[in-house]
C-alpha positions, 0 to 999 in steps of 0.5 A, spaced: 369 669 506 367 663 510 370 661 517 369 654 519 368 653 526 369 646 529 366 645 535 368 638 536 373 636 541 379 634 538 380 627 539 386 624 543 391 620 539 392 613 541 399 612 543 402 606 539 409 606 542 406 601 547 403 596 542 410 597 538 414 595 544 410 589 545 410 587 538 417 588 537 418 583 544 413 578 541 417 578 534 423 577 538 421 571 542 418 568 536 424 568 532 428 566 538 423 560 539 424 558 532 431 558 532 431 554 538 427 549 535 431 549 529 437 548 533 434 543 537 432 539 531 439 539 528 442 536 534 436 531 535 438 529 528 446 529 529 444 524 536 440 520 531 445 519 526 451 518 532 446 512 535 445 509 528 453 509 527 454 506 534 449 501 533 452 499 526 459 499 530 456 495 535 453 490 531 460 489 527 464 488 533 459 483 535 460 479 528 467 480 529 467 477 536 463 471 534 468 470 528 474 470 533 470 465 538 468 460 532 476 460 530 479 458 537 487 458 535 492 460 540 497 466 538 503 460 539 499 456 534 499 461 529 506 463 530 508 456 529 504 455 523 507 461 520 514 459 521 513 452 518 510 456 512 516 460 512 521 455 512 518 451 507 518 457 502 525 460 503 530 458 499 537 459 502 540 464 498 547 463 500 547 456 497 544 458 491 549 464 490 555 459 492 553 455 486 552 461 481 559 464 483 562 457 482 559 456 475 561 463 473 567 463 468 574 466 470 572 473 468 565 474 469 561 477 475 554 479 477 551 486 476 544 484 479 541 479 483 533 479 484 528 474 487 522 475 483 517 469 485 518 464 490 522 460 486 525 465 480 531 468 480 533 473 475 540 476 474 545 480 470 552 477 468 558 481 465 563 476 461 569 478 457 567 473 451 561 471 448 563 463 448 563 464 456 556 466 456 554 459 452 559 455 457 555 459 463 548 457 460 550 450 459 553 449 466 547 452 469 543 447 466 547 442 468 546 444 476 542 440 480 540 446 484 536 449 478 530 446 474 530 451 468 535 457 465 533 462 460 537 467 457 533 473 455 538 477 452 546 478 450 548 485 449 555 488 448 558 494 452 564 497 450 569 499 456 575 504 454 582 501 457 586 507 459 592 503 459 592 501 452 592 506 446 586 511 446 583 507 440 582 500 443 576 498 446 575 491 450 568 489 448 564 486 454 558 482 454 552 483 458 547 477 459 540 477 462 538 470 465 532 468 469 532 461 472 527 457 476 530 454 483 529 446 484 526 446 491 527 439 492 535 439 491 535 444 497 531 440 502 535 434 500 542 438 502 539 440 508 537 433 511 545 431 509 
């Protein structure tokens, strides 16, 4: 058997812990610097967007201010113009209703009454007899406050009378009208 004899001195192993600690610290610093750079760039982009929005809003404000300066109308003049426009466009509904009720037959009554457009009125009336519908339509056509009348539908609706026999029914006629008001007739009456 051969014996191996090593006469060389044993080499000391280098201590790598120091290098390892330095490498970890450097990598932590690099990661920190990279993340700070990323956050800085993100904040910088946000600042640039906000500056661009502020610039746009400033330009819009300047444009609106210039438009307001070009049209110097006082608040009083604006309100005065608005009141005049309203007075010319509003029809006195009480006077119109008074006329419609005056022309209504004895056993007729309103169910609905709506202003659809500035000059158009639609309403629903109940009548006891079909001849009352025709008479009312004729009376509306003859009224000086109304320029045109349209009768859209006439339907029957039965109402049971409790006082009389159980099998007796009283027919009710439901008429749907639409009329156009004559504005000039109202302005003439206001002057009188």
